[in-house]
N, C-alpha and C positions, 0 to 999 in steps of 0.2 A: 252651406252648413247650418243646421238648426242649432242655435246657441242654447236653447232650453234643453234639448236632448243631450247636448254636450255636457251641460252642468249636471243633469240627472245622472248620466253615466259616470261622471267624476265622483258624484256623491255615492253611487253604488260601490265603486271601486274602493273608496275610502271608508265604507261602512257608515256613511252619514245617513240618518233616517230620512227617507224620501217622502215622508208625510208632509214635509214642509214645502214641497213644490205644488203649485197650483196650476193645473193644466187649463189653458185657455186656447182652444183650437182656432179662434178667430183672430189671434194676435201673434205676432212674431216676437213680442217682448218676453223677457224673463219674468217670472213671478215666483218668488220664494218668500215664505213666511218664516221669520226667525223664531227661536225658542221663546222669545218674549212677545211674539205677536206682531212685530214690525214687518212690513212688506217691502221687499227689495224687488225693484222692477228693472234694474239695469244689470248687464252682464258682469262688469268688473266688480261691483260691490257683492254680487251674489257669489262669484268665484272666490273672492277674498273670504267671505263668510264660510263657505264650504271648507276652504283651507284652514281657517281658524278653528272650526269645530271638529276637524279631523283629529285623530289621536297622534298624528306625527308632530313632533316637536320642531319648531322653526319652519313649518311648512309654508308660511307666507313671508319668510325672511327672518333672520335673527337680529339684524341691525337695521337702523333707519335707512341706510343706503340700500341694503338688500330689499327691504320692504318697498322702497321707491322703485327699484328695478323690477320687482314683481308686478307692481302696478303698471309700469311702462310696458312690460311684455304682454300683460293681459289686454291693454289698450291696443297693442300691435295685433294681437289675435283678433280682436273685434274689428279693427279697421281693415285687416287683410282677409277677412272671412269670405269676401266675394272676388278676390284677386285670382289671377291665373296661377296655377299650381307651380309651373316651372319658374315663374318670377319669384315666388315665395321661397322655393327650394334653393334657388341661386343666392338670395339674400341670406338665408339661414346658414347655408353652407359656408359662406364667407365669415359670418359671425362666429360659428362654432369651430373655426379653424384651430383655435388654441384653447378651447374650453370643453369641459366634460358636460356641464349643465348650463342652463341659461342664466341662472342667478347663483353666484357664489360657487361653492364646491360641493353642494348637495342637492338632492332631488327635492323640488318644490312643486307647488300647485301649478306653476307655469309649465314645467316639464310635462306634467300629467295632461293639462289642457292642450298643450301643443301636440303631444303624442296622439290624443284622441282626435284632434282636428286634422292631423296629417295621416291618420291610419288609412283612410280610404284611398288617398293619393298613393301611399306606399304599397298598398295591396295591388295596385294596377301597374306599378313600375316593373320594368324588366330588370334582370340582373345587371345589364349594361347601364341602364339609367341609374340604378342604385350606386354603381361605381362612379358615375359622373358626379354625384352628390355624396362623395365619400364621407365628409364630416357630418352631414345630417344623418347619413346611414349609420355611422358609428354611434352617434347620439341616440338614434331611434332604437337600435339594438339594445343599448344600455338601459334606456327607459322601459322598453318592452319587457326586459327581465326584471326590472325593479318594480314596475307597476302591479305585477301579479294580477293581470286582468284577462287571463286565457279563456275564462268562461264566456266573456262577452266579446273579446277581441282575440281570436286565435293568432298565435305567433306567426309572423311573416318570415319567410326564409331569405337568407342572404348568402351569397357565395362566400365560401371560406377562403378561397384564393382568388386573386385578381384574374379574371377571365380575359378581359379585353385590354389592349394596350393603345 
């Protein structure tokens, strides 16, 4: 997964001005210039900045606890970016068993970043595989509808009724 592309797409979806991204084809690192000219070269601070400048209230967490959780999940995204997809889906399926979103009770930058990073994986899953990861699939459908990113990421179909037992 290309982290810079992931952040650029998150910025586009959130209508954050993309002139702040600096393309460096020789580097895997993130390069983002803030409004005041500061350069961010790491994934997590760049993602937090995008969430902060978006027009969504509380998009990086409303409380200190939620903000810490946002940071934790962005680190998870970074650390697991090269892991096996089924391993990640299994972990997330367990975590989302009793949750609607990753942080608190509302859509945050974590949900958007996770959605974008899992999009390619979900586009290749069969209906049967989507049923195996029921909780992640439920979350993915919810975020897919909330993200309003159909122009860049066409909606992925899910079975309305359970096909396999």
